[in-house]
Z-matrix of the N, CA and C atoms (Angstrom, degrees):
N
C 1 1.516
C 2 1.568 1 105.83
N 3 1.294 2 119.32 1 129.85
C 4 1.398 3 122.21 2 -172.95
C 5 1.616 4 104.94 3 -114.09
N 6 1.300 5 116.26 4 64.10
C 7 1.463 6 119.64 5 177.05
C 8 1.601 7 106.79 6 -86.72
N 9 1.309 8 111.23 7 165.33
C 10 1.583 9 111.40 8 175.37
C 11 1.559 10 113.28 9 -61.78
N 12 1.280 11 111.33 10 -31.40
C 13 1.552 12 111.79 11 175.75
C 14 1.406 13 109.58 12 -69.94
N 15 1.282 14 125.96 13 -42.38
C 16 1.531 15 126.76 14 174.35
C 17 1.418 16 114.75 15 -57.40
N 18 1.429 17 115.39 16 -47.35
C 19 1.450 18 118.84 17 176.76
C 20 1.600 19 111.50 18 -60.12
N 21 1.308 20 112.30 19 -38.41
C 22 1.472 21 115.69 20 -176.61
C 23 1.575 22 109.87 21 -62.52
N 24 1.380 23 109.87 22 -46.95
C 25 1.407 24 116.61 23 -171.12
C 26 1.587 25 107.09 24 -64.62
N 27 1.288 26 110.64 25 -45.34
C 28 1.626 27 115.52 26 177.90
C 29 1.509 28 114.43 27 -61.46
N 30 1.438 29 114.34 28 -39.04
C 31 1.394 30 114.77 29 171.53
C 32 1.607 31 119.72 30 -60.94
N 33 1.283 32 107.37 31 -37.09
C 34 1.573 33 115.67 32 172.61
C 35 1.538 34 113.48 33 -57.70
N 36 1.305 35 112.32 34 -48.63
C 37 1.522 36 121.52 35 -176.10
C 38 1.454 37 109.36 36 -66.09
N 39 1.357 38 118.88 37 -40.56
C 40 1.508 39 126.54 38 -173.11
C 41 1.624 40 104.42 39 -72.25
N 42 1.299 41 110.22 40 -46.44
C 43 1.638 42 117.50 41 177.14
C 44 1.524 43 110.46 42 -55.71
N 45 1.332 44 114.63 43 -45.49
C 46 1.495 45 120.33 44 -179.78
C 47 1.579 46 106.27 45 -64.79
N 48 1.313 47 121.37 46 -39.89
C 49 1.410 48 119.58 47 -179.58
C 50 1.551 49 108.14 48 -66.02
N 51 1.284 50 113.64 49 -40.42
C 52 1.512 51 115.30 50 -173.21
C 53 1.604 52 106.01 51 -69.29
N 54 1.258 53 119.15 52 -35.41
C 55 1.441 54 117.94 53 -179.10
C 56 1.650 55 109.99 54 -69.38
N 57 1.374 56 113.13 55 -37.47
C 58 1.411 57 112.47 56 171.96
C 59 1.531 58 112.04 57 -59.79
N 60 1.390 59 117.65 58 -47.96
C 61 1.351 60 119.95 59 178.78
C 62 1.493 61 116.21 60 -51.49
N 63 1.376 62 114.25 61 -44.10
C 64 1.555 63 114.63 62 -178.59
C 65 1.561 64 112.60 63 -66.15
N 66 1.403 65 113.18 64 -26.08
C 67 1.579 66 117.97 65 178.58
C 68 1.438 67 107.86 66 -70.29
N 69 1.396 68 114.12 67 -45.29
C 70 1.372 69 117.46 68 -172.97
C 71 1.641 70 108.81 69 -71.43
N 72 1.316 71 121.33 70 -26.20
C 73 1.443 72 124.63 71 173.80
C 74 1.488 73 107.55 72 -72.39
N 75 1.332 74 119.03 73 -32.35
C 76 1.424 75 125.63 74 173.54
C 77 1.491 76 111.40 75 -54.28
N 78 1.388 77 108.18 76 -52.82
C 79 1.470 78 117.58 77 -178.80
C 80 1.543 79 113.00 78 -58.43
N 81 1.425 80 116.39 79 -41.71
C 82 1.340 81 120.22 80 179.84
C 83 1.581 82 105.98 81 -67.19
N 84 1.313 83 119.92 82 -39.88
C 85 1.439 84 114.01 83 179.16
C 86 1.466 85 118.32 84 -68.22
N 87 1.324 86 116.35 85 -35.96
C 88 1.443 87 116.67 86 171.33
C 89 1.502 88 116.35 87 -58.00
N 90 1.372 89 114.93 88 -43.95
C 91 1.452 90 118.25 89 -179.78
C 92 1.468 91 109.20 90 -64.93
N 93 1.352 92 120.28 91 -38.06
C 94 1.500 93 125.59 92 177.18
C 95 1.558 94 105.30 93 -58.68
N 96 1.298 95 118.59 94 -56.04
C 97 1.464 96 119.03 95 -178.22
C 98 1.604 97 110.23 96 -58.03
N 99 1.205 98 120.21 97 -42.40
C 100 1.371 99 121.75 98 174.80
C 101 1.523 100 116.39 99 -50.52
N 102 1.465 101 112.81 100 -50.34
C 103 1.346 102 119.52 101 169.93
C 104 1.391 103 125.56 102 -64.50
N 105 1.447 104 116.39 103 -20.99
C 106 1.476 105 120.62 104 179.85
C 107 1.645 106 108.02 105 -89.62
N 108 1.345 107 114.04 106 -3.96
C 109 1.368 108 115.24 107 -174.75
C 110 1.513 109 117.07 108 73.62
N 111 1.280 110 110.78 109 13.18
C 112 1.553 111 114.93 110 -174.76
C 113 1.509 112 108.32 111 -83.06
N 114 1.313 113 111.91 112 -177.50
C 115 1.559 114 118.61 113 -174.76
C 116 1.637 115 102.36 114 -79.93
N 117 1.279 116 118.25 115 86.55
C 118 1.460 117 127.42 116 176.98
C 119 1.404 118 113.13 117 -81.95
N 120 1.413 119 117.11 118 147.65
C 121 1.423 120 117.17 119 177.06
C 122 1.553 121 108.92 120 -64.40
N 123 1.406 122 114.39 121 157.08
C 124 1.398 123 120.48 122 -176.55
C 125 1.531 124 108.52 123 -60.19
N 126 1.279 125 119.07 124 157.04
C 127 1.516 126 123.50 125 179.94
C 128 1.572 127 111.41 126 -62.57
N 129 1.416 128 113.02 127 -15.89
C 130 1.551 129 116.09 128 174.10
C 131 1.473 130 111.04 129 -64.70
N 132 1.373 131 119.62 130 -31.81
C 133 1.433 132 123.31 131 -176.71
C 134 1.641 133 104.67 132 -70.23
N 135 1.326 134 117.70 133 -46.64
C 136 1.344 135 126.92 134 177.41
C 137 1.584 136 109.86 135 -51.93
N 138 1.318 137 111.87 136 -55.23
C 139 1.554 138 119.33 137 172.86
C 140 1.500 139 109.18 138 -52.63
N 141 1.316 140 121.90 139 -46.90
C 142 1.469 141 120.11 140 -179.91
C 143 1.566 142 108.98 141 -58.31
N 144 1.276 143 116.15 142 -37.02
C 145 1.555 144 115.71 143 -179.09
C 146 1.543 145 107.66 144 -65.10
N 147 1.376 146 116.89 145 -42.71
C 148 1.364 147 118.81 146 178.28
C 149 1.545 148 114.88 147 -58.23
N 150 1.472 149 111.19 148 -42.70
C 151 1.321 150 119.68 149 -179.42
C 152 1.562 151 116.94 150 -58.37
N 153 1.417 152 105.47 151 -42.44
C 154 1.436 153 118.77 152 -178.28
C 155 1.616 154 107.39 153 -56.14
N 156 1.376 155 110.26 154 -53.14
C 157 1.519 156 121.28 155 -174.92
C 158 1.447 157 111.32 156 -61.59
N 159 1.399 158 118.99 157 -42.24
C 160 1.424 159 125.46 158 175.79
C 161 1.509 160 115.05 159 -66.66
N 162 1.394 161 120.49 160 -36.09
C 163 1.381 162 123.51 161 176.77
C 164 1.533 163 116.12 162 -81.33
N 165 1.204 164 115.47 163 -43.70
C 166 1.496 165 118.54 164 -174.42
C 167 1.419 166 113.88 165 -87.59
N 168 1.281 167 122.70 166 -74.31
C 169 1.507 168 122.71 167 -177.23
C 170 1.561 169 106.28 168 -56.83
N 171 1.345 170 122.62 169 -51.14
C 172 1.409 171 126.12 170 -164.16
C 173 1.611 172 107.76 171 -75.47
N 174 1.339 173 120.77 172 -33.93
C 175 1.544 174 115.58 173 -175.64
C 176 1.489 175 106.40 174 -105.25
N 177 1.243 176 124.04 175 -26.57
C 178 1.456 177 125.01 176 -179.44
C 179 1.491 178 120.40 177 -102.33
N 180 1.334 179 113.62 178 -58.80
C 181 1.550 180 115.75 179 179.27
C 182 1.469 181 118.38 180 -68.31
N 183 1.356 182 120.04 181 -48.94
C 184 1.367 183 118.83 182 177.79
C 185 1.466 184 123.79 183 -65.09
N 186 1.435 185 117.71 184 -31.40
C 187 1.383 186 114.86 185 171.54
C 188 1.509 187 116.53 186 -77.81
N 189 1.321 188 118.58 187 -17.65
C 190 1.473 189 123.35 188 170.32
C 191 1.577 190 106.45 189 -72.01
N 192 1.220 191 115.58 190 -44.27
C 193 1.582 192 117.57 191 179.96
C 194 1.505 193 106.82 192 -59.58
N 195 1.346 194 117.50 193 -45.53
C 196 1.534 195 118.87 194 -177.52
C 197 1.591 196 109.16 195 -68.78
N 198 1.128 197 118.43 196 -44.12
C 199 1.580 198 119.66 197 -172.45
C 200 1.461 199 111.08 198 -79.78
N 201 1.301 200 120.55 199 -34.41
C 202 1.416 201 120.85 200 -176.63
C 203 1.517 202 116.38 201 -104.68
N 204 1.316 203 120.65 202 -43.77
C 205 1.324 204 121.79 203 -174.78
C 206 1.525 205 110.71 204 -87.62
N 207 1.364 206 116.47 205 -58.13
C 208 1.464 207 119.36 206 -172.88
C 209 1.534 208 107.14 207 -62.84
N 210 1.380 209 118.79 208 -46.42
C 211 1.528 210 116.20 209 177.52
C 212 1.387 211 116.62 210 -48.36
N 213 1.353 212 114.41 211 -45.33
C 214 1.496 213 117.92 212 -170.13
C 215 1.583 214 104.05 213 -74.40
N 216 1.228 215 121.07 214 -38.23
C 217 1.532 216 124.03 215 175.57
C 218 1.515 217 113.91 216 -61.58
N 219 1.322 218 115.26 217 -36.60
C 220 1.492 219 118.61 218 173.24
C 221 1.531 220 108.57 219 -63.32
N 222 1.187 221 116.03 220 -42.03
C 223 1.556 222 119.62 221 -179.54
C 224 1.566 223 117.59 222 -65.79
N 225 1.494 224 109.93 223 -31.18
C 226 1.474 225 112.99 224 -176.94
C 227 1.656 226 110.01 225 -99.53
N 228 1.344 227 118.32 226 -28.96
C 229 1.360 228 122.62 227 -164.63
C 230 1.566 229 111.04 228 -134.83
N 231 1.323 230 117.85 229 88.61
C 232 1.491 231 123.50 230 -174.07
C 233 1.622 232 109.07 231 -65.73
N 234 1.312 233 117.77 232 -26.81
C 235 1.478 234 117.67 233 179.41
C 236 1.515 235 111.25 234 -66.68
N 237 1.330 236 121.70 235 -15.77
C 238 1.370 237 121.57 236 178.07
C 239 1.675 238 116.63 237 -85.63
N 240 1.375 239 111.26 238 -6.48
C 241 1.417 240 109.34 239 -174.74
C 242 1.472 241 119.31 240 -53.92
N 243 1.293 242 118.06 241 -43.78
C 244 1.349 243 123.15 242 178.00
C 245 1.551 244 116.40 243 -59.97
N 246 1.315 245 115.09 244 -40.54
C 247 1.524 246 120.61 245 170.44
C 248 1.440 247 115.42 246 -64.09
N 249 1.378 248 118.96 247 -38.02
C 250 1.289 249 121.58 248 -177.07
C 251 1.566 250 112.05 249 -79.40
N 252 1.376 251 120.41 250 -25.22
C 253 1.417 252 124.27 251 175.87
C 254 1.569 253 103.18 252 -72.78
N 255 1.354 254 119.04 253 -37.83
C 256 1.519 255 119.43 254 178.07
C 257 1.498 256 111.08 255 -67.43
N 258 1.343 257 124.55 256 -36.45
C 259 1.380 258 130.51 257 170.62
C 260 1.542 259 112.12 258 -55.16
N 261 1.288 260 111.33 259 -57.71
C 262 1.373 261 115.02 260 -179.10
C 263 1.436 262 120.04 261 -59.84
N 264 1.436 263 116.59 262 -37.51
C 265 1.464 264 121.76 263 164.41
C 266 1.484 265 116.06 264 -55.92
N 267 1.298 266 117.80 265 -44.22
C 268 1.358 267 127.55 266 177.97
C 269 1.685 268 108.41 267 -56.00
N 270 1.316 269 113.40 268 -41.11
C 271 1.446 270 116.86 269 176.88
C 272 1.437 271 113.93 270 -64.21
N 273 1.313 272 118.65 271 -38.52
C 274 1.494 273 125.21 272 176.67
C 275 1.607 274 106.63 273 -68.11
N 276 1.395 275 118.54 274 -41.96
C 277 1.439 276 124.05 275 -177.29
C 278 1.587 277 109.50 276 -64.03
N 279 1.330 278 114.24 277 -37.09
C 280 1.440 279 119.41 278 -173.47
C 281 1.541 280 107.05 279 -65.88
N 282 1.261 281 120.02 280 -39.58
C 283 1.453 282 115.17 281 172.37
C 284 1.466 283 119.65 282 -59.39
N 285 1.365 284 113.07 283 -43.66
C 286 1.482 285 117.76 284 175.06
C 287 1.529 286 112.65 285 -60.66
N 288 1.334 287 116.35 286 -44.71
C 289 1.423 288 119.24 287 177.01
C 290 1.624 289 113.30 288 -60.02
N 291 1.186 290 116.00 289 -38.09
C 292 1.488 291 121.55 290 -178.81
C 293 1.557 292 103.84 291 -67.51
N 294 1.238 293 120.28 292 -48.31
C 295 1.523 294 123.78 293 175.99
C 296 1.542 295 112.67 294 -51.42
N 297 1.362 296 112.90 295 -47.24
C 298 1.622 297 118.24 296 179.63
C 299 1.516 298 104.47 297 -64.41
N 300 1.296 299 126.21 298 -45.96
C 301 1.347 300 127.24 299 -176.18
C 302 1.640 301 103.97 300 -59.27
N 303 1.203 302 114.48 301 -47.32
C 304 1.524 303 113.54 302 -176.07
C 305 1.515 304 107.95 303 -67.35
N 306 1.255 305 122.36 304 -31.03
C 307 1.562 306 118.95 305 174.00
C 308 1.465 307 106.70 306 -70.26
N 309 1.292 308 121.40 307 -40.52
C 310 1.476 309 117.21 308 178.41
C 311 1.518 310 115.43 309 -64.55
N 312 1.254 311 115.92 310 -35.33
C 313 1.498 312 118.78 311 170.24
C 314 1.406 313 116.99 312 -60.15
N 315 1.347 314 112.69 313 -34.16
C 316 1.516 315 115.50 314 -177.05
C 317 1.596 316 104.37 315 -75.23
N 318 1.272 317 114.25 316 -38.40
C 319 1.555 318 116.43 317 -178.11
C 320 1.490 319 106.57 318 -68.56
N 321 1.291 320 123.08 319 -30.16
C 322 1.548 321 126.53 320 173.60
C 323 1.465 322 104.11 321 -65.82
N 324 1.310 323 121.80 322 -51.22
C 325 1.517 324 120.25 323 -176.12
C 326 1.557 325 111.82 324 -62.24
N 327 1.307 326 119.45 325 -32.90
C 328 1.398 327 124.79 326 -178.30
C 329 1.515 328 112.02 327 -85.26
N 330 1.281 329 121.27 328 -39.78
C 331 1.523 330 121.31 329 -171.14
C 332 1.573 331 112.74 330 -110.83
N 333 1.331 332 112.09 331 -17.16
C 334 1.627 333 107.25 332 169.11
C 335 1.645 334 103.81 333 100.28
N 336 1.289 335 109.06 334 -166.38
C 337 1.417 336 120.97 335 -168.05
C 338 1.526 337 112.73 336 -65.80
N 339 1.316 338 118.23 337 -19.93
C 340 1.455 339 117.33 338 -179.27
C 341 1.602 340 111.53 339 -63.01
N 342 1.408 341 115.46 340 -20.10
C 343 1.436 342 115.03 341 179.11
C 344 1.489 343 113.86 342 -101.65
N 345 1.385 344 117.96 343 8.19
C 346 1.342 345 125.25 344 179.15
C 347 1.566 346 113.15 345 -56.48
N 348 1.357 347 117.33 346 -49.54
C 349 1.375 348 119.69 347 -172.12
C 350 1.590 349 112.46 348 -59.33
N 351 1.353 350 114.87 349 -32.11
C 352 1.488 351 117.15 350 176.78
C 353 1.685 352 111.85 351 -68.99
N 354 1.235 353 106.91 352 -39.88
C 355 1.616 354 112.86 353 177.31
C 356 1.525 355 109.67 354 -64.75
N 357 1.319 356 117.81 355 -47.05
C 358 1.461 357 122.95 356 175.11
C 359 1.436 358 113.48 357 -53.63
N 360 1.351 359 113.48 358 -51.78
C 361 1.456 360 116.00 359 177.85
C 362 1.491 361 118.95 360 -56.06
N 363 1.322 362 115.04 361 -39.44
C 364 1.466 363 123.38 362 -174.58
C 365 1.549 364 104.49 363 -76.75
N 366 1.267 365 121.32 364 -29.82
C 367 1.495 366 123.78 365 179.95
C 368 1.561 367 110.83 366 -70.95
N 369 1.404 368 113.27 367 -42.63
C 370 1.391 369 124.59 368 -178.88
C 371 1.524 370 106.96 369 -71.08
N 372 1.127 371 125.16 370 -37.09
C 373 1.531 372 131.74 371 177.33
C 374 1.532 373 106.21 372 -67.91
N 375 1.417 374 118.85 373 -43.85
C 376 1.512 375 118.70 374 -179.12
C 377 1.567 376 104.56 375 -71.74
N 378 1.197 377 122.36 376 -38.36
C 379 1.495 378 122.65 377 179.53
C 380 1.519 379 110.57 378 -57.31
N 381 1.387 380 120.49 379 -44.13
C 382 1.372 381 126.90 380 177.90
C 383 1.602 382 110.68 381 -66.35
N 384 1.221 383 113.96 382 -50.55
C 385 1.451 384 122.61 383 176.27
C 386 1.555 385 113.38 384 -54.68
N 387 1.232 386 114.65 385 -47.96
C 388 1.525 387 119.83 386 178.61
C 389 1.480 388 108.68 387 -66.08
N 390 1.302 389 119.09 388 -47.00
C 391 1.514 390 120.62 389 178.52
C 392 1.507 391 111.74 390 -57.84
N 393 1.362 392 117.52 391 -40.76
C 394 1.539 393 118.85 392 178.05
C 395 1.442 394 109.14 393 -63.41
N 396 1.382 395 116.79 394 -43.93
C 397 1.431 396 119.40 395 -175.64
C 398 1.516 397 114.91 396 -63.66
N 399 1.347 398 110.79 397 -36.03
C 400 1.617 399 112.42 398 177.78
C 401 1.402 400 107.73 399 -71.18
N 402 1.457 401 115.45 400 -41.40
C 403 1.516 402 114.78 401 -175.44
C 404 1.586 403 111.24 402 -58.50
N 405 1.388 404 118.64 403 -40.37
C 406 1.350 405 121.77 404 179.85
C 407 1.424 406 115.81 405 -61.28
N 408 1.408 407 113.45 406 -40.43
C 409 1.495 408 120.68 407 176.52
C 410 1.469 409 110.10 408 -62.73
N 411 1.287 410 113.48 409 -52.84
C 412 1.549 411 123.09 410 -172.48
C 413 1.554 412 110.26 411 -65.48
N 414 1.271 413 120.75 412 -38.57
C 415 1.368 414 126.32 413 -163.23
C 416 1.658 415 108.20 414 -97.86
N 417 1.286 416 113.84 415 -32.11
C 418 1.437 417 117.85 416 179.25
C 419 1.578 418 114.40 417 -106.76
N 420 1.228 419 114.32 418 -66.24
C 421 1.526 420 121.49 419 179.88
C 422 1.404 421 114.90 420 -55.86
N 423 1.352 422 126.47 421 -52.05
C 424 1.354 423 125.16 422 -177.06
C 425 1.550 424 113.28 423 -63.76
N 426 1.371 425 114.70 424 -43.70
C 427 1.603 426 110.00 425 174.27
C 428 1.492 427 114.71 426 -64.02
N 429 1.352 428 119.07 427 -27.79
C 430 1.407 429 118.99 428 179.15
C 431 1.422 430 107.08 429 -79.56
N 432 1.240 431 126.50 430 -30.69
C 433 1.407 432 124.54 431 170.33
C 434 1.548 433 111.04 432 -55.09
N 435 1.313 434 116.38 433 -51.12
C 436 1.468 435 122.13 434 178.39
C 437 1.554 436 107.98 435 -54.12
N 438 1.278 437 121.00 436 -38.74
C 439 1.434 438 126.01 437 -173.48
C 440 1.588 439 106.82 438 -74.77
N 441 1.362 440 120.96 439 -47.58
C 442 1.405 441 125.34 440 -159.38
C 443 1.576 442 113.07 441 -104.52
N 444 1.325 443 121.52 442 -33.41
C 445 1.437 444 124.36 443 179.02
C 446 1.425 445 120.41 444 -59.89
N 447 1.264 446 121.63 445 139.46
C 448 1.385 447 121.57 446 171.56
C 449 1.462 448 116.53 447 -88.19
N 450 1.380 449 118.39 448 177.50
C 451 1.448 450 114.02 449 -178.35
C 452 1.547 451 111.01 450 -73.27
N 453 1.303 452 118.11 451 -23.22
C 454 1.391 453 118.70 452 174.88
C 455 1.509 454 112.73 453 -72.00
N 456 1.297 455 113.01 454 -37.82
C 457 1.595 456 115.45 455 174.31
C 458 1.457 457 110.34 456 -62.64
N 459 1.275 458 119.93 457 -39.13
C 460 1.515 459 124.66 458 -177.84
C 461 1.412 460 111.45 459 -66.11
N 462 1.462 461 116.56 460 -43.11
C 463 1.419 462 126.35 461 174.89
C 464 1.475 463 108.42 462 -50.64
N 465 1.387 464 117.97 463 -57.04
C 466 1.364 465 124.22 464 -175.33
C 467 1.545 466 113.03 465 -65.21
N 468 1.310 467 114.22 466 -35.60
C 469 1.616 468 119.69 467 -179.21
C 470 1.624 469 102.50 468 -68.77
N 471 1.276 470 117.15 469 -48.39
C 472 1.348 471 123.80 470 -173.82
C 473 1.596 472 110.97 471 -58.57
N 474 1.260 473 111.57 472 -38.93
C 475 1.527 474 118.84 473 179.37
C 476 1.484 475 108.51 474 -69.38
N 477 1.403 476 115.82 475 -45.72
C 478 1.360 477 119.79 476 -179.21
C 479 1.419 478 116.99 477 -58.03
N 480 1.449 479 114.41 478 -48.64
C 481 1.419 480 119.13 479 173.67
C 482 1.435 481 124.70 480 -77.51
N 483 1.416 482 112.68 481 -7.84
C 484 1.380 483 117.93 482 -174.28
C 485 1.617 484 106.14 483 -101.48
N 486 1.244 485 119.08 484 -6.34
C 487 1.496 486 120.82 485 -175.68
C 488 1.514 487 108.41 486 -119.82
N 489 1.287 488 117.53 487 159.29
C 490 1.469 489 125.96 488 176.67
C 491 1.484 490 111.96 489 -71.86
N 492 1.228 491 120.60 490 111.16
C 493 1.507 492 126.07 491 171.42
C 494 1.434 493 111.07 492 -91.30
N 495 1.273 494 122.50 493 58.34
C 496 1.475 495 127.78 494 -167.25
C 497 1.547 496 114.69 495 -65.77
N 498 1.225 497 121.00 496 114.65
C 499 1.462 498 121.78 497 -177.68
C 500 1.530 499 109.71 498 -79.35
N 501 1.340 500 117.56 499 -6.51
C 502 1.433 501 118.09 500 -177.37
C 503 1.552 502 115.62 501 -110.60
N 504 1.419 503 109.21 502 29.01
C 505 1.405 504 117.47 503 178.55
C 506 1.625 505 120.12 504 23.66
N 507 1.361 506 114.78 505 100.61
C 508 1.436 507 120.04 506 172.09
C 509 1.492 508 108.29 507 98.12
N 510 1.317 509 118.21 508 -3.20
C 511 1.596 510 121.59 509 178.69
C 512 1.458 511 98.90 510 -106.94
N 513 1.410 512 113.78 511 144.71
C 514 1.368 513 122.55 512 -174.49
C 515 1.602 514 101.24 513 -103.34
N 516 1.329 515 112.31 514 77.04
C 517 1.538 516 126.95 515 -171.28
C 518 1.454 517 108.02 516 -65.59
N 519 1.339 518 122.61 517 -41.96
C 520 1.428 519 119.85 518 -178.69
C 521 1.517 520 116.62 519 -69.28
N 522 1.327 521 114.57 520 -40.37
C 523 1.485 522 118.34 521 170.70
C 524 1.465 523 112.96 522 -55.77
N 525 1.405 524 113.63 523 -49.07
C 526 1.487 525 119.09 524 176.84
C 527 1.492 526 111.70 525 -57.58
N 528 1.362 527 120.28 526 -45.72
C 529 1.423 528 123.49 527 -177.27
C 530 1.484 529 110.12 528 -70.59
N 531 1.259 530 120.73 529 -23.42
C 532 1.424 531 126.98 530 176.48
C 533 1.495 532 112.55 531 -70.70
N 534 1.400 533 110.83 532 -42.42
C 535 1.547 534 114.10 533 170.67
C 536 1.597 535 111.96 534 -68.28
N 537 1.254 536 117.04 535 -39.00
C 538 1.497 537 121.91 536 171.24
C 539 1.498 538 109.81 537 -49.55
N 540 1.311 539 115.27 538 -59.80
C 541 1.484 540 124.42 539 -175.83
C 542 1.611 541 108.80 540 -55.88
N 543 1.358 542 116.18 541 -45.30
C 544 1.521 543 113.22 542 170.87
C 545 1.416 544 118.29 543 -59.70
N 546 1.320 545 120.98 544 -38.80
C 547 1.478 546 125.13 545 175.99
C 548 1.525 547 107.61 546 -63.17
N 549 1.334 548 123.34 547 -44.30
C 550 1.391 549 123.12 548 178.68
C 551 1.464 550 112.63 549 -60.07
N 552 1.379 551 119.46 550 -50.44
C 553 1.411 552 123.93 551 177.02
C 554 1.476 553 114.02 552 -49.47
N 555 1.393 554 113.24 553 -51.95
C 556 1.559 555 122.22 554 175.71
C 557 1.538 556 109.49 555 -48.81
N 558 1.414 557 113.35 556 -48.33
C 559 1.510 558 111.78 557 -171.30
C 560 1.562 559 114.97 558 -78.63
N 561 1.312 560 115.93 559 -14.90
C 562 1.319 561 116.77 560 -178.43
C 563 1.542 562 119.36 561 -98.56
N 564 1.330 563 116.24 562 -5.05
C 565 1.371 564 124.14 563 -174.36
C 566 1.489 565 107.92 564 -61.42
N 567 1.291 566 114.25 565 148.31
C 568 1.541 567 118.22 566 179.34
C 569 1.566 568 106.96 567 -68.77
N 570 1.323 569 111.97 568 148.75
C 571 1.473 570 116.06 569 -179.75
C 572 1.446 571 111.35 570 -68.14
């Protein structure tokens, strides 16, 4: 169903995927600069990127996908259950991967360049993992949603993705994360 509400919900999901992709590319760029011995951003910028991913996609975006998008597709399209199970498992794996990258960054800060290859490998693996995850959602799940979801489903989905589902009660997390995202983008732009 291609209603304006459906288009808006899909646009929000895709925009959030693009933002995550930009932050992951920023992580790759920082690790590349560290390896090249160039004037890389301080590790705090890398930590800001990890924080952004932990707080936005992991705590806001993914739970919305599971609660509003995946649950409705399970109700309408049984043939997607295996794919949805895989995506939900990937959501859980993403958290563990981020924790491992954070630990590798700490080792780099403490031990120096000898630990950089491990950090680089983890970031590259996370980038590929994240890209595959987004591809599966955008090429399988969103087209299925257009096919199967009702107008009522889309209205609920649009409301969920269009409003702040703040896990920190009373704090405007999405606005703060928007500012953090803008700071990350400014810091990682090519010279």
